[in-house]
C-alpha positions as CSV (number, residue, x, y, z in Angstrom):
1,M,-11.9,-9.7,-47.2
2,L,-12.1,-7.8,-44.0
3,D,-13.4,-4.3,-43.8
4,L,-13.9,-1.8,-41.0
5,V,-16.9,0.4,-40.5
6,A,-15.7,3.4,-38.5
7,A,-17.5,4.6,-35.4
8,Q,-19.4,7.8,-35.6
9,L,-21.1,10.2,-33.2
10,K,-24.7,11.2,-33.7
11,V,-26.8,14.0,-32.4
12,L,-30.2,12.8,-31.4
13,E,-33.0,15.3,-31.2
14,I,-36.0,14.4,-29.2
15,A,-39.2,16.0,-30.4
16,R,-41.9,16.2,-27.7
17,S,-45.2,17.4,-29.1
18,K,-47.1,19.8,-26.9
19,K,-50.9,20.2,-27.2
20,S,-53.4,22.5,-25.6
21,C,-57.1,22.1,-24.8
22,R,-59.1,25.4,-25.3
23,R,-62.0,24.0,-23.4
24,C,-60.2,23.2,-20.1
25,E,-57.2,25.5,-20.9
26,R,-54.6,22.8,-20.1
27,M,-51.3,22.0,-21.8
28,V,-50.2,18.4,-22.3
29,Q,-46.9,17.2,-23.5
30,T,-45.3,13.8,-24.3
31,P,-43.1,12.8,-21.3
32,A,-39.4,13.0,-21.8
33,P,-37.7,9.6,-22.1
34,S,-35.5,8.7,-19.1
35,R,-31.7,9.2,-19.5
36,P,-29.0,7.1,-18.0
37,I,-27.6,10.2,-16.3
38,P,-30.4,12.7,-15.6
39,G,-29.7,16.0,-17.3
40,S,-26.8,14.7,-19.3
41,M,-26.5,14.5,-23.1
42,A,-24.6,11.2,-23.0
43,T,-26.7,8.2,-24.2
44,A,-26.3,4.7,-22.9
45,G,-24.2,3.7,-26.0
46,L,-21.8,6.6,-25.5
47,L,-21.4,5.9,-21.8
48,A,-20.8,2.2,-22.4
49,Y,-18.2,3.1,-25.0
50,I,-16.3,5.4,-22.6
51,L,-16.5,2.9,-19.7
52,V,-15.2,0.0,-21.8
53,S,-12.5,2.1,-23.5
54,K,-11.1,3.3,-20.2
55,F,-11.5,0.3,-17.9
56,D,-11.2,-2.6,-20.4
57,D,-9.2,-1.2,-23.3
58,H,-7.1,1.0,-20.9
59,I,-7.4,4.2,-23.0
60,P,-6.8,7.3,-20.9
61,L,-9.6,9.9,-21.1
62,Y,-7.4,12.5,-22.7
63,R,-6.8,10.1,-25.6
64,L,-10.6,9.5,-25.8
65,N,-10.9,13.3,-26.0
66,E,-8.7,13.3,-29.1
67,I,-10.6,10.4,-30.6
68,F,-13.9,12.2,-30.2
69,A,-12.4,15.4,-31.6
70,R,-11.6,13.6,-34.8
71,M,-15.3,12.6,-34.9
72,G,-16.2,16.3,-34.6
73,A,-17.2,16.5,-30.9
74,D,-15.2,18.2,-28.1
75,I,-15.9,16.2,-24.9
76,P,-13.4,17.4,-22.2
77,D,-11.8,14.6,-20.2
78,S,-13.2,16.3,-17.0
79,T,-16.7,15.8,-18.4
80,M,-15.9,12.1,-19.1
81,V,-14.6,11.7,-15.5
82,D,-17.9,13.0,-14.2
83,W,-19.8,10.7,-16.6
84,C,-17.9,7.6,-15.5
85,G,-18.5,8.4,-11.8
86,R,-22.2,9.1,-12.3
87,A,-22.7,6.1,-14.6
88,M,-21.2,3.8,-12.0
89,K,-23.6,5.3,-9.3
90,V,-26.5,4.4,-11.7
91,L,-25.1,0.8,-11.9
92,Q,-24.3,0.6,-8.2
93,P,-27.4,-1.6,-7.4
94,L,-26.0,-4.2,-9.9
95,T,-22.4,-4.1,-8.6
96,E,-23.7,-4.5,-5.0
97,R,-25.7,-7.6,-6.1
98,I,-22.6,-9.0,-7.9
99,E,-20.6,-8.4,-4.7
100,A,-23.2,-10.0,-2.4
101,E,-23.5,-13.0,-4.7
102,V,-19.7,-13.6,-5.2
103,M,-18.7,-12.9,-1.5
104,A,-21.4,-15.4,-0.3
105,S,-19.4,-18.2,-2.0
106,D,-17.7,-20.7,0.3
107,L,-14.6,-20.9,-2.0
108,L,-12.9,-17.6,-2.9
109,H,-9.7,-16.6,-4.7
110,A,-8.1,-13.4,-3.4
111,D,-5.2,-11.2,-4.4
112,D,-4.2,-7.5,-4.5
113,T,-2.0,-5.1,-6.5
114,P,-0.9,-1.5,-5.9
115,I,-2.1,1.5,-7.8
116,R,-1.0,5.1,-7.7
117,V,-3.6,7.6,-6.5
118,L,-3.3,11.4,-6.7
119,D,-3.6,13.1,-3.3
120,R,-3.3,16.9,-3.6
121,S,-3.2,17.3,0.2
122,L,0.2,15.6,0.2
123,R,1.5,18.0,-2.4
124,D,0.0,21.0,-0.5
125,R,1.9,19.9,2.6
126,G,5.1,19.5,0.6
127,L,5.2,15.7,0.8
128,G,6.5,14.6,-2.5
129,K,4.6,14.9,-5.8
130,G,1.2,14.4,-4.3
131,V,0.8,10.7,-5.3
132,K,0.2,7.9,-2.8
133,K,0.1,4.1,-3.2
134,G,-3.3,2.5,-2.7
135,R,-4.4,-1.1,-3.3
136,I,-7.0,-2.8,-5.4
137,W,-8.1,-6.2,-4.1
138,T,-10.0,-8.8,-6.1
139,Y,-12.2,-11.7,-4.9
140,V,-13.1,-14.2,-7.5
141,R,-15.6,-17.0,-7.6
142,D,-14.9,-19.4,-10.5
143,Q,-16.4,-22.9,-10.4
144,R,-15.8,-23.7,-14.0
145,P,-12.7,-25.8,-13.4
146,W,-14.7,-28.3,-11.4
147,A,-18.0,-28.0,-13.3
148,G,-19.8,-26.1,-10.5
149,T,-23.2,-24.5,-11.2
150,A,-22.7,-21.0,-9.8
151,P,-21.8,-18.4,-12.4
152,P,-18.3,-16.9,-12.3
153,G,-17.8,-13.4,-11.0
154,A,-15.1,-11.0,-9.7
155,V,-15.4,-8.3,-7.1
156,Y,-12.9,-5.4,-6.9
157,R,-12.4,-3.3,-3.8
158,F,-10.2,-0.2,-3.4
159,A,-8.3,0.7,-0.2
160,P,-6.1,3.7,0.4
161,D,-3.3,1.6,2.0
162,W,-2.3,-2.0,2.6
163,K,-3.5,-2.4,6.2
164,E,-5.0,-5.8,7.0
165,E,-8.2,-4.2,8.4
166,H,-9.4,-3.7,4.9
167,V,-9.2,-7.4,4.1
168,R,-11.1,-8.3,7.3
169,E,-13.8,-5.8,6.4
170,H,-14.1,-7.1,2.8
171,L,-14.4,-10.7,4.1
172,S,-16.4,-10.0,7.2
173,Q,-19.5,-11.9,6.0
174,S,-17.7,-14.6,4.1
175,R,-16.8,-18.1,5.3
176,G,-15.2,-21.2,3.8
177,I,-11.9,-21.7,1.9
178,L,-9.7,-18.8,0.9
179,Q,-7.0,-19.3,-1.8
180,A,-4.5,-16.5,-1.6
181,D,-0.8,-15.6,-1.3
182,G,1.1,-15.2,1.9
183,Y,0.0,-11.7,2.7
184,K,0.0,-11.3,6.5
185,G,-3.4,-9.6,6.5
186,Y,-5.1,-12.9,5.8
187,A,-3.5,-14.7,8.8
188,K,-6.1,-13.7,11.4
189,L,-8.9,-15.0,9.1
190,Y,-7.4,-18.5,9.5
191,D,-7.1,-18.3,13.3
192,P,-9.6,-20.5,15.3
193,A,-12.6,-18.6,16.7
194,P,-13.7,-19.1,20.4
195,D,-15.8,-22.1,19.3
196,G,-12.7,-23.7,17.8
197,A,-13.7,-23.2,14.2
198,A,-11.8,-20.9,11.8
199,R,-13.6,-18.5,9.5
200,F,-11.5,-19.7,6.6
201,R,-9.3,-22.6,5.7
202,E,-6.2,-21.5,3.8
203,A,-5.4,-22.9,0.4
204,A,-1.9,-22.0,-0.8
205,C,-0.8,-21.4,-4.4
206,W,1.6,-23.8,-6.0
207,A,2.2,-21.3,-8.9
208,H,3.5,-18.8,-6.3
209,L,5.9,-21.4,-4.9
210,R,6.9,-22.4,-8.4
211,R,7.7,-18.8,-9.2
212,D,10.2,-18.6,-6.3
213,F,12.1,-21.6,-7.6
214,H,11.9,-20.2,-11.2
215,D,13.5,-16.9,-10.1
216,V,16.4,-18.8,-8.5
217,W,16.9,-21.0,-11.5
218,A,16.7,-18.1,-13.9
219,S,19.3,-16.1,-12.0
220,T,21.7,-18.9,-10.9
221,G,21.0,-21.9,-13.0
222,S,20.6,-24.0,-9.8
223,E,20.1,-27.7,-10.5
224,I,18.1,-28.0,-7.3
225,A,15.7,-25.2,-8.4
226,R,15.4,-26.9,-11.8
227,E,14.4,-30.2,-10.1
228,A,11.8,-28.4,-8.0
229,L,10.3,-26.9,-11.2
230,D,10.2,-30.4,-12.8
231,R,8.5,-31.9,-9.7
232,I,5.9,-29.2,-9.6
233,G,5.4,-29.5,-13.3
234,L,4.3,-33.1,-12.9
235,L,1.5,-31.9,-10.6
236,Y,0.4,-29.5,-13.3
237,D,0.4,-32.2,-15.9
238,I,-2.2,-34.0,-13.8
239,E,-4.3,-30.8,-13.4
240,R,-4.5,-30.2,-17.1
241,K,-6.0,-33.7,-17.6
242,I,-8.7,-33.2,-15.0
243,A,-9.6,-29.5,-15.8
244,G,-13.4,-29.1,-16.1
245,Q,-14.2,-32.5,-14.5
246,P,-16.6,-32.8,-11.5
247,A,-15.0,-32.3,-8.0
248,E,-15.4,-35.9,-7.2
249,A,-13.4,-37.0,-10.2
250,R,-10.7,-34.4,-9.6
251,L,-10.3,-35.5,-6.0
252,A,-10.0,-39.2,-7.0
253,A,-7.4,-38.4,-9.6
254,R,-5.4,-36.3,-7.2
255,Q,-5.5,-39.0,-4.5
256,A,-4.3,-41.6,-7.0
257,H,-1.7,-39.6,-8.9
258,S,-0.9,-36.2,-7.2
259,L,-0.7,-37.4,-3.5
260,P,2.4,-39.6,-4.0
261,K,4.2,-36.8,-5.9
262,V,3.4,-34.3,-3.2
263,E,4.7,-36.5,-0.4
264,S,7.8,-37.2,-2.4
265,F,8.3,-33.5,-2.9
266,R,8.1,-32.8,0.8
267,A,10.6,-35.5,1.7
268,W,13.0,-34.3,-1.0
269,A,12.5,-30.6,0.2
270,E,13.4,-31.5,3.8
271,Q,16.6,-33.2,2.6
272,Q,17.6,-30.2,0.5
273,I,16.9,-27.5,3.1
274,A,19.2,-29.3,5.6
275,R,22.1,-28.8,3.2
276,L,21.5,-25.2,2.0
277,P,22.7,-21.9,3.5
278,G,19.8,-20.7,5.6
279,K,19.8,-17.1,4.2
280,G,19.8,-18.1,0.5
281,D,16.8,-17.5,-1.8
282,L,16.6,-21.2,-2.5
283,A,16.3,-22.0,1.2
284,K,13.7,-19.3,1.6
285,A,11.6,-20.9,-1.2
286,F,11.7,-24.3,0.5
287,R,10.9,-22.8,3.9
288,Y,7.9,-20.9,2.4
289,G,6.5,-24.2,1.2
290,L,7.2,-26.3,4.2
291,S,6.0,-23.8,6.7
292,R,2.5,-23.7,5.0
293,W,2.5,-27.4,4.0
294,S,-1.1,-28.2,5.2
295,S,-2.3,-25.2,3.0
296,F,-0.4,-26.5,0.0
297,C,-2.0,-30.0,0.5
298,L,-5.6,-28.7,0.8
299,F,-6.2,-29.3,-2.9
300,L,-5.6,-33.0,-2.2
301,E,-8.6,-33.0,0.2
302,D,-11.2,-31.1,-1.7
303,G,-11.7,-31.5,-5.5
304,R,-13.1,-27.9,-5.7
305,V,-9.9,-26.3,-4.6
306,G,-7.5,-25.2,-7.3
307,I,-3.8,-26.0,-7.3
308,D,-3.1,-22.3,-7.6
309,N,-4.5,-18.8,-7.3
310,N,-4.3,-18.0,-11.0
311,P,-8.0,-17.0,-11.3
312,A,-7.3,-14.0,-8.9
313,E,-4.1,-13.2,-10.6
314,R,-5.8,-13.2,-14.0
315,A,-8.5,-10.9,-12.6
316,L,-5.8,-8.4,-11.6
317,R,-4.0,-8.4,-14.9
318,P,-6.2,-5.7,-16.4
319,I,-5.2,-3.4,-13.5
320,G,-1.5,-4.0,-14.2
321,I,-2.0,-3.2,-17.9
322,G,-4.2,-0.2,-17.2
323,R,-1.9,1.6,-14.8
324,K,0.8,1.6,-17.4
325,N,-1.5,3.8,-19.5
326,W,-3.4,6.0,-17.1
327,L,-0.5,6.1,-14.6
328,F,-2.7,7.0,-11.5
329,A,-6.2,7.4,-10.3
330,G,-7.2,11.1,-10.0
331,A,-8.4,10.6,-6.4
332,D,-9.8,8.0,-4.0
333,T,-13.2,8.5,-5.6
334,G,-11.7,7.8,-9.0
335,A,-10.1,4.6,-7.6
336,E,-13.5,3.5,-6.2
337,T,-15.1,4.1,-9.6
338,L,-12.3,2.0,-11.1
339,A,-13.1,-0.9,-8.7
340,R,-16.9,-0.7,-9.4
341,A,-16.4,-0.6,-13.1
342,M,-14.0,-3.5,-13.1
343,T,-16.5,-5.5,-11.0
344,I,-19.2,-5.3,-13.6
345,I,-17.0,-5.4,-16.7
346,E,-14.9,-8.3,-15.7
347,T,-17.9,-10.3,-14.4
348,A,-19.6,-9.7,-17.8
349,K,-16.5,-11.0,-19.6
350,M,-16.3,-14.0,-17.4
351,N,-19.8,-14.9,-18.3
352,G,-19.1,-14.7,-22.1
353,L,-20.6,-11.3,-22.7
354,D,-19.5,-8.4,-24.9
355,P,-19.2,-5.8,-22.1
356,Q,-20.0,-2.8,-24.3
357,A,-23.3,-4.4,-25.6
358,Y,-24.2,-5.4,-22.1
359,L,-23.5,-2.0,-20.5
360,T,-25.3,-0.2,-23.4
361,D,-28.5,-2.3,-22.8
362,V,-28.3,-2.1,-19.0
363,L,-27.7,1.6,-18.8
364,D,-30.6,2.2,-21.3
365,R,-33.1,0.3,-19.2
366,I,-32.0,0.3,-15.5
367,N,-33.7,3.5,-14.5
368,D,-37.1,2.2,-15.7
369,H,-36.6,-1.4,-14.6
370,K,-38.6,-2.6,-11.7
371,I,-36.5,-2.8,-8.6
372,N,-37.8,-6.2,-7.6
373,R,-36.7,-7.6,-11.0
374,L,-33.2,-6.0,-11.0
375,D,-31.6,-9.4,-10.8
376,E,-32.6,-9.9,-14.5
377,L,-29.9,-7.4,-15.4
378,L,-27.1,-9.3,-13.7
379,P,-24.5,-10.6,-16.2
380,W,-25.3,-14.2,-15.7
381,N,-29.0,-13.5,-16.3
382,W,-28.7,-11.0,-19.1
383,T,-28.2,-13.4,-22.0
384,Q,-31.5,-15.1,-21.1
385,L,-33.2,-11.7,-20.9
386,A,-31.9,-10.7,-24.3
387,T,-32.9,-14.0,-25.8
388,A,-36.4,-13.7,-24.4
389,R,-36.8,-10.1,-25.8
390,A,-35.6,-11.2,-29.2
391,E,-38.1,-14.1,-29.3
392,A,-40.9,-11.8,-28.2
393,A,-40.1,-9.3,-31.0
């Protein structure tokens, strides 16, 4: 049998004894315990519940207000907005460390998605309903497919528009291989520097190419598109067999089995594109692949490179689900809070943690934790810390 123990809110009263000394005429009192947010009545557990509910379970704050009202507490959604922003400022040293660690990787997945952001200045000037379109970018390090030793992590960054300058700023200190879609903002990152070396090598996404052929096949039933899907499917059959193996083993398998299929696909694609109408969707799909062919073949040269950019697309899926519930961010600051919260929550999940338990513990101790030991609270170190505390107890 499976039962449910309902959540409940508690009022915690902190008694601080005060004593006086008649000889020296002094008063002494037990120091007040630190709070996650100074001066706030929200405990670490309540803040963690709100953060996870909003940014991981995608519950709008007005609905949380109704949930808390059923528990007997009236917590306005405006108060919870403030708590979310201030809690993420408390956690900012951790999000900055996650960002520095992930962005230092020499192999990154990148992708972006739009979000709606409330901008009252637009409405005041009579420009529409006062909602603009911003972007959330994600940068993912995930070495698990090739048995790498670095822990997985995801960094989220907000920008008020889709200009390429934001990508260049995000990746200004990064080097190596970038696996992403065909967004033009990445193009300059692949250009050779004055010394002849490019900042990034481009790794293209076969899943993105496959999607183009699938859309044509689904809408027209094209036999050529169907054959393209089958040919790409053979490559994924090989990838499933080598998932989780060391990079050297993956590279050897790809050279032996994937390389002939990739070369055959290119020869077949060049034959097909010569027969197709140039403006058709099917021809565009072939041109997209052939024009970036070296990028599509990079996974055949390096066993660490994935065949697709699915890690970044999976990291953006919660944003897509969330925006169907909360519709838009209340302001640029709210979108930045969203990005910071997603960074720490999704990284915790990638490392196998319960994000609510993790945030509860970290918010409870971060203000008293020694700054030179802050790395102990990072998601990939926290399990070891929790285990050591349990053993000591």
